[in-house]
N, CA, C and O atoms as CSV, one atom per row, in Angstrom:
chain,resi,resn,atom,element,x,y,z
A,1,MET,N,N,0.533,-1.821,3.925
A,1,MET,CA,C,1.330,-2.949,3.509
A,1,MET,C,C,0.416,-4.175,3.440
A,1,MET,O,O,-0.359,-4.403,4.369
A,2,PRO,N,N,0.484,-4.966,2.375
A,2,PRO,CA,C,-0.357,-6.139,2.276
A,2,PRO,C,C,-0.056,-7.135,3.393
A,2,PRO,O,O,1.025,-7.118,3.980
A,3,ALA,N,N,-1.019,-7.994,3.675
A,3,ALA,CA,C,-0.853,-8.964,4.759
A,3,ALA,C,C,0.357,-9.855,4.546
A,3,ALA,O,O,0.976,-10.283,5.520
A,4,PHE,N,N,0.714,-10.147,3.301
A,4,PHE,CA,C,1.845,-11.036,3.055
A,4,PHE,C,C,3.180,-10.334,3.240
A,4,PHE,O,O,4.228,-10.958,3.073
A,5,ALA,N,N,3.167,-9.067,3.575
A,5,ALA,CA,C,4.413,-8.316,3.667
A,5,ALA,C,C,4.617,-7.709,5.052
A,5,ALA,O,O,5.223,-6.644,5.167
A,6,GLN,N,N,4.134,-8.349,6.087
A,6,GLN,CA,C,4.346,-7.846,7.439
A,6,GLN,C,C,5.784,-8.134,7.864
A,6,GLN,O,O,6.337,-9.189,7.553
A,7,GLU,N,N,6.379,-7.180,8.580
A,7,GLU,CA,C,7.751,-7.373,9.033
A,7,GLU,C,C,7.807,-8.379,10.156
A,7,GLU,O,O,6.928,-8.419,11.016
A,8,THR,N,N,8.857,-9.202,10.145
A,8,THR,CA,C,9.134,-10.096,11.256
A,8,THR,C,C,10.033,-9.340,12.222
A,8,THR,O,O,10.424,-8.207,11.940
A,9,GLY,N,N,10.359,-9.931,13.328
A,9,GLY,CA,C,11.199,-9.278,14.318
A,9,GLY,C,C,12.581,-8.925,13.813
A,9,GLY,O,O,13.201,-7.997,14.333
A,10,GLU,N,N,13.079,-9.627,12.829
A,10,GLU,CA,C,14.434,-9.375,12.316
A,10,GLU,C,C,14.452,-8.334,11.210
A,10,GLU,O,O,15.503,-8.086,10.620
A,11,GLY,N,N,13.307,-7.716,10.914
A,11,GLY,CA,C,13.275,-6.716,9.861
A,11,GLY,C,C,13.059,-7.309,8.484
A,11,GLY,O,O,13.028,-6.574,7.496
A,12,GLU,N,N,12.908,-8.630,8.395
A,12,GLU,CA,C,12.617,-9.275,7.116
A,12,GLU,C,C,11.116,-9.189,6.892
A,12,GLU,O,O,10.358,-9.043,7.851
A,13,LEU,N,N,10.682,-9.277,5.666
A,13,LEU,CA,C,9.252,-9.282,5.381
A,13,LEU,C,C,8.774,-10.732,5.367
A,13,LEU,O,O,9.246,-11.547,4.575
A,14,ALA,N,N,7.832,-11.039,6.253
A,14,ALA,CA,C,7.294,-12.390,6.333
A,14,ALA,C,C,6.483,-12.695,5.080
A,14,ALA,O,O,5.812,-11.812,4.546
A,15,PHE,N,N,6.539,-13.900,4.623
A,15,PHE,CA,C,5.764,-14.393,3.501
A,15,PHE,C,C,6.153,-13.749,2.170
A,15,PHE,O,O,5.404,-13.858,1.199
A,16,ALA,N,N,7.292,-13.090,2.105
A,16,ALA,CA,C,7.770,-12.578,0.817
A,16,ALA,C,C,8.302,-13.779,0.041
A,16,ALA,O,O,9.247,-14.443,0.468
A,17,GLU,N,N,7.683,-14.045,-1.099
A,17,GLU,CA,C,8.119,-15.190,-1.900
A,17,GLU,C,C,9.480,-14.958,-2.536
A,17,GLU,O,O,10.176,-15.907,-2.897
A,18,HIS,N,N,9.855,-13.694,-2.671
A,18,HIS,CA,C,11.089,-13.357,-3.376
A,18,HIS,C,C,11.910,-12.406,-2.517
A,18,HIS,O,O,11.365,-11.549,-1.821
A,19,LYS,N,N,13.234,-12.569,-2.576
A,19,LYS,CA,C,14.130,-11.749,-1.753
A,19,LYS,C,C,15.313,-11.302,-2.602
A,19,LYS,O,O,15.991,-12.113,-3.231
A,20,LEU,N,N,15.542,-10.003,-2.604
A,20,LEU,CA,C,16.620,-9.421,-3.399
A,20,LEU,C,C,17.421,-8.464,-2.534
A,20,LEU,O,O,16.852,-7.647,-1.810
A,21,ALA,N,N,18.740,-8.564,-2.607
A,21,ALA,CA,C,19.625,-7.597,-1.958
A,21,ALA,C,C,20.477,-6.945,-3.037
A,21,ALA,O,O,21.095,-7.628,-3.855
A,22,LEU,N,N,20.501,-5.630,-3.029
A,22,LEU,CA,C,21.300,-4.866,-3.987
A,22,LEU,C,C,22.478,-4.244,-3.250
A,22,LEU,O,O,22.308,-3.648,-2.186
A,23,GLN,N,N,23.649,-4.382,-3.805
A,23,GLN,CA,C,24.885,-3.865,-3.212
A,23,GLN,C,C,25.248,-2.544,-3.862
A,23,GLN,O,O,25.352,-2.453,-5.086
A,24,VAL,N,N,25.442,-1.510,-3.032
A,24,VAL,CA,C,25.944,-0.229,-3.524
A,24,VAL,C,C,27.218,0.068,-2.744
A,24,VAL,O,O,27.169,0.404,-1.561
A,25,SER,N,N,28.360,-0.061,-3.416
A,25,SER,CA,C,29.637,0.132,-2.741
A,25,SER,C,C,30.554,1.107,-3.471
A,25,SER,O,O,31.712,1.279,-3.092
A,26,ASP,N,N,30.038,1.739,-4.511
A,26,ASP,CA,C,30.818,2.721,-5.268
A,26,ASP,C,C,30.139,4.080,-5.207
A,26,ASP,O,O,28.912,4.169,-5.227
A,27,ASN,N,N,30.931,5.126,-5.133
A,27,ASN,CA,C,30.394,6.487,-5.184
A,27,ASN,C,C,30.203,6.852,-6.656
A,27,ASN,O,O,30.931,7.664,-7.227
A,28,ASP,N,N,29.200,6.220,-7.235
A,28,ASP,CA,C,28.930,6.369,-8.660
A,28,ASP,C,C,27.430,6.579,-8.839
A,28,ASP,O,O,26.631,5.680,-8.573
A,29,GLU,N,N,27.059,7.761,-9.287
A,29,GLU,CA,C,25.641,8.092,-9.425
A,29,GLU,C,C,24.910,7.107,-10.324
A,29,GLU,O,O,23.768,6.745,-10.040
A,30,ALA,N,N,25.547,6.668,-11.402
A,30,ALA,CA,C,24.888,5.724,-12.312
A,30,ALA,C,C,24.584,4.407,-11.597
A,30,ALA,O,O,23.515,3.830,-11.799
A,31,ALA,N,N,25.503,3.929,-10.772
A,31,ALA,CA,C,25.273,2.680,-10.030
A,31,ALA,C,C,24.161,2.865,-9.005
A,31,ALA,O,O,23.345,1.967,-8.800
A,32,MET,N,N,24.130,4.026,-8.362
A,32,MET,CA,C,23.070,4.304,-7.382
A,32,MET,C,C,21.710,4.336,-8.069
A,32,MET,O,O,20.747,3.735,-7.593
A,33,ARG,N,N,21.645,5.037,-9.184
A,33,ARG,CA,C,20.388,5.118,-9.930
A,33,ARG,C,C,19.974,3.736,-10.436
A,33,ARG,O,O,18.793,3.389,-10.425
A,34,SER,N,N,20.948,2.964,-10.873
A,34,SER,CA,C,20.659,1.615,-11.348
A,34,SER,C,C,20.077,0.748,-10.228
A,34,SER,O,O,19.124,0.004,-10.460
A,35,ALA,N,N,20.634,0.834,-9.026
A,35,ALA,CA,C,20.104,0.065,-7.893
A,35,ALA,C,C,18.656,0.458,-7.620
A,35,ALA,O,O,17.810,-0.404,-7.382
A,36,LEU,N,N,18.372,1.748,-7.655
A,36,LEU,CA,C,17.005,2.208,-7.415
A,36,LEU,C,C,16.065,1.793,-8.546
A,36,LEU,O,O,14.917,1.425,-8.300
A,37,ASP,N,N,16.556,1.852,-9.787
A,37,ASP,CA,C,15.743,1.414,-10.933
A,37,ASP,C,C,15.413,-0.074,-10.809
A,37,ASP,O,O,14.269,-0.481,-11.008
A,38,ILE,N,N,16.422,-0.878,-10.480
A,38,ILE,CA,C,16.215,-2.323,-10.335
A,38,ILE,C,C,15.200,-2.591,-9.225
A,38,ILE,O,O,14.279,-3.390,-9.399
A,39,ALA,N,N,15.371,-1.924,-8.093
A,39,ALA,CA,C,14.439,-2.122,-6.975
A,39,ALA,C,C,13.010,-1.778,-7.395
A,39,ALA,O,O,12.082,-2.529,-7.095
A,40,ALA,N,N,12.827,-0.669,-8.075
A,40,ALA,CA,C,11.488,-0.258,-8.509
A,40,ALA,C,C,10.914,-1.252,-9.517
A,40,ALA,O,O,9.745,-1.628,-9.427
A,41,ASN,N,N,11.729,-1.672,-10.467
A,41,ASN,CA,C,11.255,-2.592,-11.502
A,41,ASN,C,C,10.885,-3.956,-10.924
A,41,ASN,O,O,9.849,-4.523,-11.273
A,42,VAL,N,N,11.731,-4.480,-10.042
A,42,VAL,CA,C,11.458,-5.786,-9.434
A,42,VAL,C,C,10.220,-5.701,-8.539
A,42,VAL,O,O,9.374,-6.595,-8.551
A,43,SER,N,N,10.122,-4.630,-7.772
A,43,SER,CA,C,8.967,-4.437,-6.906
A,43,SER,C,C,7.677,-4.392,-7.734
A,43,SER,O,O,6.688,-5.036,-7.384
A,44,ARG,N,N,7.695,-3.645,-8.809
A,44,ARG,CA,C,6.525,-3.521,-9.685
A,44,ARG,C,C,6.194,-4.860,-10.348
A,44,ARG,O,O,5.026,-5.236,-10.444
A,45,PHE,N,N,7.222,-5.577,-10.804
A,45,PHE,CA,C,7.025,-6.870,-11.470
A,45,PHE,C,C,6.263,-7.836,-10.568
A,45,PHE,O,O,5.285,-8.451,-10.992
A,46,TYR,N,N,6.717,-7.964,-9.321
A,46,TYR,CA,C,6.063,-8.918,-8.420
A,46,TYR,C,C,4.740,-8.389,-7.886
A,46,TYR,O,O,3.829,-9.169,-7.607
A,47,SER,N,N,4.625,-7.100,-7.745
A,47,SER,CA,C,3.349,-6.525,-7.323
A,47,SER,C,C,2.268,-6.811,-8.374
A,47,SER,O,O,1.134,-7.143,-8.027
A,48,ASP,N,N,2.620,-6.683,-9.641
A,48,ASP,CA,C,1.681,-6.966,-10.725
A,48,ASP,C,C,1.232,-8.425,-10.719
A,48,ASP,O,O,0.142,-8.743,-11.195
A,49,LYS,N,N,2.070,-9.313,-10.178
A,49,LYS,CA,C,1.741,-10.734,-10.095
A,49,LYS,C,C,1.118,-11.088,-8.743
A,49,LYS,O,O,0.844,-12.256,-8.470
A,50,ALA,N,N,0.895,-10.067,-7.891
A,50,ALA,CA,C,0.353,-10.266,-6.529
A,50,ALA,C,C,1.243,-11.196,-5.712
A,50,ALA,O,O,0.758,-12.035,-4.952
A,51,GLU,N,N,2.572,-11.029,-5.885
A,51,GLU,CA,C,3.549,-11.807,-5.125
A,51,GLU,C,C,4.397,-10.845,-4.310
A,51,GLU,O,O,4.720,-9.746,-4.760
A,52,GLY,N,N,4.753,-11.272,-3.105
A,52,GLY,CA,C,5.559,-10.426,-2.236
A,52,GLY,C,C,7.036,-10.491,-2.581
A,52,GLY,O,O,7.558,-11.540,-2.959
A,53,VAL,N,N,7.699,-9.351,-2.442
A,53,VAL,CA,C,9.144,-9.297,-2.639
A,53,VAL,C,C,9.727,-8.357,-1.587
A,53,VAL,O,O,9.221,-7.258,-1.363
A,54,ASP,N,N,10.795,-8.813,-0.951
A,54,ASP,CA,C,11.521,-8.016,0.033
A,54,ASP,C,C,12.833,-7.594,-0.610
A,54,ASP,O,O,13.604,-8.437,-1.068
A,55,ILE,N,N,13.088,-6.290,-0.646
A,55,ILE,CA,C,14.287,-5.774,-1.297
A,55,ILE,C,C,15.083,-4.959,-0.289
A,55,ILE,O,O,14.554,-4.044,0.341
A,56,ARG,N,N,16.357,-5.299,-0.142
A,56,ARG,CA,C,17.263,-4.566,0.733
A,56,ARG,C,C,18.360,-3.967,-0.138
A,56,ARG,O,O,18.946,-4.656,-0.974
A,57,ILE,N,N,18.632,-2.687,0.062
A,57,ILE,CA,C,19.751,-2.040,-0.610
A,57,ILE,C,C,20.813,-1.814,0.456
A,57,ILE,O,O,20.638,-1.000,1.363
A,58,VAL,N,N,21.926,-2.555,0.333
A,58,VAL,CA,C,23.000,-2.532,1.322
A,58,VAL,C,C,24.100,-1.617,0.811
A,58,VAL,O,O,24.648,-1.823,-0.272
A,59,VAL,N,N,24.415,-0.598,1.614
A,59,VAL,CA,C,25.338,0.449,1.191
A,59,VAL,C,C,26.558,0.456,2.103
A,59,VAL,O,O,26.435,0.457,3.328
A,60,TYR,N,N,27.739,0.459,1.485
A,60,TYR,CA,C,28.974,0.519,2.272
A,60,TYR,C,C,30.089,1.142,1.445
A,60,TYR,O,O,29.947,1.367,0.243
A,61,GLY,N,N,31.212,1.419,2.127
A,61,GLY,CA,C,32.369,2.010,1.456
A,61,GLY,C,C,32.015,3.332,0.807
A,61,GLY,O,O,31.179,4.073,1.323
A,62,PRO,N,N,32.645,3.637,-0.327
A,62,PRO,CA,C,32.371,4.901,-1.010
A,62,PRO,C,C,30.904,5.084,-1.407
A,62,PRO,O,O,30.462,6.209,-1.640
A,63,GLY,N,N,30.149,3.987,-1.486
A,63,GLY,CA,C,28.736,4.073,-1.819
A,63,GLY,C,C,27.906,4.787,-0.757
A,63,GLY,O,O,26.761,5.158,-1.014
A,64,MET,N,N,28.482,4.986,0.453
A,64,MET,CA,C,27.739,5.630,1.537
A,64,MET,C,C,27.272,7.031,1.149
A,64,MET,O,O,26.341,7.558,1.759
A,65,ALA,N,N,27.893,7.631,0.159
A,65,ALA,CA,C,27.431,8.948,-0.315
A,65,ALA,C,C,25.957,8.890,-0.705
A,65,ALA,O,O,25.253,9.897,-0.618
A,66,MET,N,N,25.488,7.726,-1.132
A,66,MET,CA,C,24.085,7.570,-1.529
A,66,MET,C,C,23.127,7.934,-0.401
A,66,MET,O,O,22.068,8.510,-0.650
A,67,LEU,N,N,23.491,7.602,0.840
A,67,LEU,CA,C,22.590,7.787,1.980
A,67,LEU,C,C,22.854,9.067,2.765
A,67,LEU,O,O,22.213,9.313,3.787
A,68,ARG,N,N,23.791,9.880,2.295
A,68,ARG,CA,C,24.137,11.122,2.992
A,68,ARG,C,C,23.387,12.305,2.392
A,68,ARG,O,O,23.625,12.666,1.239
A,69,PRO,N,N,22.479,12.915,3.162
A,69,PRO,CA,C,21.713,14.047,2.626
A,69,PRO,C,C,22.587,15.183,2.095
A,69,PRO,O,O,22.177,15.905,1.186
A,70,ASP,N,N,23.782,15.345,2.651
A,70,ASP,CA,C,24.666,16.428,2.211
A,70,ASP,C,C,25.389,16.129,0.901
A,70,ASP,O,O,25.989,17.033,0.320
A,71,ARG,N,N,25.351,14.874,0.416
A,71,ARG,CA,C,26.073,14.525,-0.807
A,71,ARG,C,C,25.328,13.635,-1.781
A,71,ARG,O,O,25.791,13.448,-2.907
A,72,SER,N,N,24.218,13.094,-1.399
A,72,SER,CA,C,23.550,12.100,-2.240
A,72,SER,C,C,23.068,12.696,-3.557
A,72,SER,O,O,22.333,13.683,-3.563
A,73,PRO,N,N,23.483,12.094,-4.678
A,73,PRO,CA,C,22.981,12.548,-5.974
A,73,PRO,C,C,21.577,12.001,-6.272
A,73,PRO,O,O,20.981,12.337,-7.296
A,74,VAL,N,N,21.057,11.158,-5.371
A,74,VAL,CA,C,19.753,10.533,-5.611
A,74,VAL,C,C,18.787,10.799,-4.448
A,74,VAL,O,O,17.885,10.000,-4.194
A,75,MET,N,N,18.976,11.920,-3.746
A,75,MET,CA,C,18.211,12.213,-2.543
A,75,MET,C,C,16.703,12.238,-2.792
A,75,MET,O,O,15.943,11.680,-2.001
A,76,GLU,N,N,16.263,12.868,-3.863
A,76,GLU,CA,C,14.827,12.941,-4.152
A,76,GLU,C,C,14.233,11.557,-4.348
A,76,GLU,O,O,13.145,11.266,-3.851
A,77,ARG,N,N,14.939,10.714,-5.065
A,77,ARG,CA,C,14.431,9.350,-5.301
A,77,ARG,C,C,14.411,8.541,-4.017
A,77,ARG,O,O,13.497,7.746,-3.800
A,78,LEU,N,N,15.412,8.734,-3.160
A,78,LEU,CA,C,15.417,8.017,-1.876
A,78,LEU,C,C,14.172,8.369,-1.069
A,78,LEU,O,O,13.515,7.488,-0.514
A,79,ALA,N,N,13.857,9.635,-1.008
A,79,ALA,CA,C,12.680,10.083,-0.258
A,79,ALA,C,C,11.406,9.493,-0.861
A,79,ALA,O,O,10.492,9.113,-0.129
A,80,ALA,N,N,11.344,9.416,-2.176
A,80,ALA,CA,C,10.173,8.839,-2.835
A,80,ALA,C,C,10.042,7.350,-2.497
A,80,ALA,O,O,8.935,6.855,-2.287
A,81,PHE,N,N,11.165,6.644,-2.448
A,81,PHE,CA,C,11.138,5.222,-2.089
A,81,PHE,C,C,10.627,5.061,-0.664
A,81,PHE,O,O,9.809,4.181,-0.392
A,82,ASP,N,N,11.104,5.904,0.245
A,82,ASP,CA,C,10.681,5.813,1.643
A,82,ASP,C,C,9.174,5.989,1.754
A,82,ASP,O,O,8.530,5.340,2.578
A,83,GLN,N,N,8.613,6.857,0.934
A,83,GLN,CA,C,7.179,7.143,0.982
A,83,GLN,C,C,6.318,6.090,0.279
A,83,GLN,O,O,5.200,5.817,0.716
A,84,SER,N,N,6.825,5.499,-0.802
A,84,SER,CA,C,5.941,4.690,-1.643
A,84,SER,C,C,6.279,3.210,-1.755
A,84,SER,O,O,5.481,2.445,-2.296
A,85,MET,N,N,7.424,2.790,-1.264
A,85,MET,CA,C,7.819,1.383,-1.420
A,85,MET,C,C,8.302,0.806,-0.090
A,85,MET,O,O,9.507,0.724,0.150
A,86,PRO,N,N,7.372,0.409,0.770
A,86,PRO,CA,C,7.772,-0.117,2.078
A,86,PRO,C,C,8.518,-1.450,2.003
A,86,PRO,O,O,9.145,-1.856,2.982
A,87,ASN,N,N,8.461,-2.130,0.869
A,87,ASN,CA,C,9.190,-3.390,0.728
A,87,ASN,C,C,10.649,-3.181,0.304
A,87,ASN,O,O,11.403,-4.146,0.183
A,88,VAL,N,N,11.042,-1.944,0.081
A,88,VAL,CA,C,12.433,-1.615,-0.253
A,88,VAL,C,C,13.024,-0.879,0.940
A,88,VAL,O,O,12.562,0.197,1.319
A,89,ARG,N,N,14.064,-1.486,1.530
A,89,ARG,CA,C,14.682,-0.880,2.712
A,89,ARG,C,C,16.179,-0.751,2.514
A,89,ARG,O,O,16.784,-1.470,1.718
A,90,PHE,N,N,16.764,0.179,3.253
A,90,PHE,CA,C,18.175,0.518,3.097
A,90,PHE,C,C,18.951,0.119,4.342
A,90,PHE,O,O,18.485,0.320,5.464
A,91,ALA,N,N,20.139,-0.447,4.139
A,91,ALA,CA,C,21.037,-0.816,5.234
A,91,ALA,C,C,22.362,-0.085,5.023
A,91,ALA,O,O,22.973,-0.179,3.958
A,92,ALA,N,N,22.796,0.644,6.050
A,92,ALA,CA,C,24.054,1.398,5.998
A,92,ALA,C,C,25.104,0.675,6.843
A,92,ALA,O,O,24.815,0.239,7.957
A,93,CYS,N,N,26.289,0.553,6.326
A,93,CYS,CA,C,27.385,-0.140,7.002
A,93,CYS,C,C,27.921,0.676,8.180
A,93,CYS,O,O,28.398,1.797,8.005
A,94,GLY,N,N,27.837,0.105,9.366
A,94,GLY,CA,C,28.371,0.757,10.559
A,94,GLY,C,C,29.882,0.928,10.498
A,94,GLY,O,O,30.406,1.942,10.961
A,95,ASN,N,N,30.590,-0.045,9.934
A,95,ASN,CA,C,32.048,0.079,9.798
A,95,ASN,C,C,32.411,1.293,8.949
A,95,ASN,O,O,33.328,2.041,9.289
A,96,THR,N,N,31.695,1.487,7.849
A,96,THR,CA,C,31.953,2.641,6.993
A,96,THR,C,C,31.672,3.940,7.740
A,96,THR,O,O,32.441,4.896,7.644
A,97,LEU,N,N,30.572,3.972,8.481
A,97,LEU,CA,C,30.244,5.180,9.251
A,97,LEU,C,C,31.309,5.460,10.309
A,97,LEU,O,O,31.657,6.619,10.538
A,98,ASP,N,N,31.830,4.417,10.957
A,98,ASP,CA,C,32.917,4.587,11.935
A,98,ASP,C,C,34.160,5.164,11.266
A,98,ASP,O,O,34.793,6.073,11.803
A,99,THR,N,N,34.506,4.640,10.101
A,99,THR,CA,C,35.673,5.125,9.355
A,99,THR,C,C,35.497,6.587,8.966
A,99,THR,O,O,36.417,7.392,9.108
A,100,LEU,N,N,34.307,6.923,8.474
A,100,LEU,CA,C,34.042,8.310,8.085
A,100,LEU,C,C,34.074,9.240,9.288
A,100,LEU,O,O,34.562,10.366,9.193
A,101,GLU,N,N,33.556,8.775,10.414
A,101,GLU,CA,C,33.589,9.585,11.638
A,101,GLU,C,C,35.031,9.880,12.040
A,101,GLU,O,O,35.357,11.010,12.406
A,102,HIS,N,N,35.884,8.879,11.973
A,102,HIS,CA,C,37.301,9.065,12.316
A,102,HIS,C,C,37.967,10.036,11.329
A,102,HIS,O,O,38.737,10.909,11.730
A,103,LYS,N,N,37.664,9.875,10.058
A,103,LYS,CA,C,38.279,10.693,9.006
A,103,LYS,C,C,37.778,12.136,9.018
A,103,LYS,O,O,38.559,13.068,8.827
A,104,GLU,N,N,36.458,12.325,9.245
A,104,GLU,CA,C,35.844,13.649,9.141
A,104,GLU,C,C,35.700,14.358,10.482
A,104,GLU,O,O,35.351,15.538,10.517
A,105,GLY,N,N,35.961,13.660,11.587
A,105,GLY,CA,C,35.874,14.289,12.898
A,105,GLY,C,C,34.493,14.237,13.538
A,105,GLY,O,O,34.338,14.603,14.703
A,106,LYS,N,N,33.494,13.788,12.793
A,106,LYS,CA,C,32.153,13.587,13.352
A,106,LYS,C,C,31.433,12.555,12.500
A,106,LYS,O,O,31.736,12.365,11.322
A,107,ARG,N,N,30.485,11.904,13.121
A,107,ARG,CA,C,29.728,10.864,12.411
A,107,ARG,C,C,28.838,11.524,11.357
A,107,ARG,O,O,28.085,12.445,11.673
A,108,PRO,N,N,28.917,11.063,10.113
A,108,PRO,CA,C,28.094,11.671,9.075
A,108,PRO,C,C,26.614,11.346,9.284
A,108,PRO,O,O,26.257,10.259,9.739
A,109,GLN,N,N,25.789,12.292,8.946
A,109,GLN,CA,C,24.344,12.078,8.988
A,109,GLN,C,C,23.950,11.242,7.779
A,109,GLN,O,O,24.446,11.456,6.673
A,110,ILE,N,N,23.047,10.281,8.005
A,110,ILE,CA,C,22.484,9.513,6.903
A,110,ILE,C,C,20.960,9.664,6.964
A,110,ILE,O,O,20.416,10.128,7.966
A,111,VAL,N,N,20.293,9.276,5.909
A,111,VAL,CA,C,18.841,9.392,5.873
A,111,VAL,C,C,18.237,8.609,7.036
A,111,VAL,O,O,18.734,7.535,7.376
A,112,PRO,N,N,17.182,9.123,7.646
A,112,PRO,CA,C,16.633,8.497,8.849
A,112,PRO,C,C,15.979,7.137,8.614
A,112,PRO,O,O,15.774,6.384,9.566
A,113,TYR,N,N,15.655,6.815,7.388
A,113,TYR,CA,C,14.991,5.546,7.107
A,113,TYR,C,C,15.971,4.438,6.748
A,113,TYR,O,O,15.549,3.346,6.368
A,114,ALA,N,N,17.266,4.695,6.860
A,114,ALA,CA,C,18.260,3.642,6.659
A,114,ALA,C,C,18.593,3.013,8.006
A,114,ALA,O,O,18.805,3.714,8.996
A,115,GLU,N,N,18.636,1.710,8.032
A,115,GLU,CA,C,19.029,0.969,9.227
A,115,GLU,C,C,20.548,0.828,9.215
A,115,GLU,O,O,21.128,0.474,8.189
A,116,VAL,N,N,21.192,1.101,10.338
A,116,VAL,CA,C,22.634,0.891,10.440
A,116,VAL,C,C,22.865,-0.554,10.865
A,116,VAL,O,O,22.341,-1.006,11.883
A,117,VAL,N,N,23.655,-1.268,10.075
A,117,VAL,CA,C,24.038,-2.642,10.386
A,117,VAL,C,C,25.526,-2.636,10.736
A,117,VAL,O,O,26.248,-1.743,10.291
A,118,PRO,N,N,26.006,-3.607,11.521
A,118,PRO,CA,C,27.415,-3.581,11.929
A,118,PRO,C,C,28.401,-3.539,10.763
A,118,PRO,O,O,29.364,-2.773,10.795
A,119,ALA,N,N,28.167,-4.360,9.728
A,119,ALA,CA,C,29.098,-4.439,8.597
A,119,ALA,C,C,28.317,-4.746,7.322
A,119,ALA,O,O,27.529,-5.691,7.286
A,120,GLY,N,N,28.531,-3.959,6.294
A,120,GLY,CA,C,27.791,-4.125,5.050
A,120,GLY,C,C,28.010,-5.465,4.381
A,120,GLY,O,O,27.050,-6.113,3.964
A,121,VAL,N,N,29.259,-5.892,4.271
A,121,VAL,CA,C,29.536,-7.172,3.610
A,121,VAL,C,C,28.979,-8.324,4.432
A,121,VAL,O,O,28.422,-9.272,3.879
A,122,ALA,N,N,29.127,-8.249,5.748
A,122,ALA,CA,C,28.558,-9.286,6.609
A,122,ALA,C,C,27.033,-9.326,6.469
A,122,ALA,O,O,26.434,-10.400,6.522
A,123,GLU,N,N,26.407,-8.162,6.290
A,123,GLU,CA,C,24.957,-8.115,6.085
A,123,GLU,C,C,24.591,-8.792,4.770
A,123,GLU,O,O,23.602,-9.523,4.712
A,124,LEU,N,N,25.363,-8.565,3.722
A,124,LEU,CA,C,25.107,-9.244,2.452
A,124,LEU,C,C,25.259,-10.757,2.607
A,124,LEU,O,O,24.471,-11.519,2.048
A,125,MET,N,N,26.251,-11.186,3.351
A,125,MET,CA,C,26.443,-12.618,3.593
A,125,MET,C,C,25.240,-13.195,4.343
A,125,MET,O,O,24.738,-14.263,3.992
A,126,ARG,N,N,24.783,-12.485,5.372
A,126,ARG,CA,C,23.637,-12.938,6.156
A,126,ARG,C,C,22.398,-13.039,5.270
A,126,ARG,O,O,21.652,-14.017,5.336
A,127,LEU,N,N,22.190,-12.021,4.445
A,127,LEU,CA,C,21.032,-12.030,3.558
A,127,LEU,C,C,21.110,-13.195,2.571
A,127,LEU,O,O,20.106,-13.858,2.310
A,128,HIS,N,N,22.300,-13.444,2.022
A,128,HIS,CA,C,22.488,-14.577,1.113
A,128,HIS,C,C,22.146,-15.889,1.817
A,128,HIS,O,O,21.461,-16.745,1.257
A,129,GLU,N,N,22.627,-16.034,3.041
A,129,GLU,CA,C,22.340,-17.236,3.818
A,129,GLU,C,C,20.849,-17.367,4.116
A,129,GLU,O,O,20.354,-18.477,4.313
A,130,ASP,N,N,20.126,-16.241,4.152
A,130,ASP,CA,C,18.682,-16.245,4.383
A,130,ASP,C,C,17.873,-16.349,3.085
A,130,ASP,O,O,16.653,-16.187,3.098
A,131,GLY,N,N,18.553,-16.620,1.968
A,131,GLY,CA,C,17.848,-16.873,0.720
A,131,GLY,C,C,17.692,-15.680,-0.217
A,131,GLY,O,O,16.947,-15.760,-1.193
A,132,TYR,N,N,18.376,-14.590,0.060
A,132,TYR,CA,C,18.325,-13.425,-0.830
A,132,TYR,C,C,19.246,-13.636,-2.021
A,132,TYR,O,O,20.321,-14.224,-1.895
A,133,THR,N,N,18.815,-13.153,-3.167
A,133,THR,CA,C,19.679,-13.081,-4.343
A,133,THR,C,C,20.437,-11.768,-4.238
A,133,THR,O,O,19.828,-10.720,-4.024
A,134,ILE,N,N,21.755,-11.810,-4.384
A,134,ILE,CA,C,22.602,-10.609,-4.260
A,134,ILE,C,C,22.943,-10.128,-5.676
A,134,ILE,O,O,23.388,-10.902,-6.524
A,135,VAL,N,N,22.721,-8.834,-5.904
A,135,VAL,CA,C,23.023,-8.228,-7.207
A,135,VAL,C,C,23.798,-6.943,-6.961
A,135,VAL,O,O,23.435,-6.145,-6.096
A,136,LYS,N,N,24.869,-6.748,-7.728
A,136,LYS,CA,C,25.608,-5.482,-7.691
A,136,LYS,C,C,25.415,-4.807,-9.043
A,136,LYS,O,O,25.967,-5.243,-10.053
A,137,PRO,N,N,24.618,-3.730,-9.048
A,137,PRO,CA,C,24.373,-3.029,-10.319
A,137,PRO,C,C,25.648,-2.413,-10.886
A,137,PRO,O,O,25.614,-1.791,-11.948
């Protein structure tokens, strides 16, 4: 990771000149792929300019299928992102996971590189307050 992209204690990337949060809240493969395409394109755009960008993909509600290895239509791409794009990170809504656990009888497994946050929408609000641009593909 370049020196300008070291993580701070809060999981944000220090010295990232640009901050983007992508919302995935629908169980729609096209929307999931679009979020990943946007993240890759934005990351590449700023990398080519030697500028740092921190990208968070916040997943909640029906969109949680994206982070579930047993159902994700984009599992291969998620693994590739984990390996090659350290400035793109995933946040899973704890409220959604609690709801799914109650509904399914056990807590669903999600990809190990996703951080569980208490509430997806609250996380988007926090990111907005911290200067992130919020986009819903």
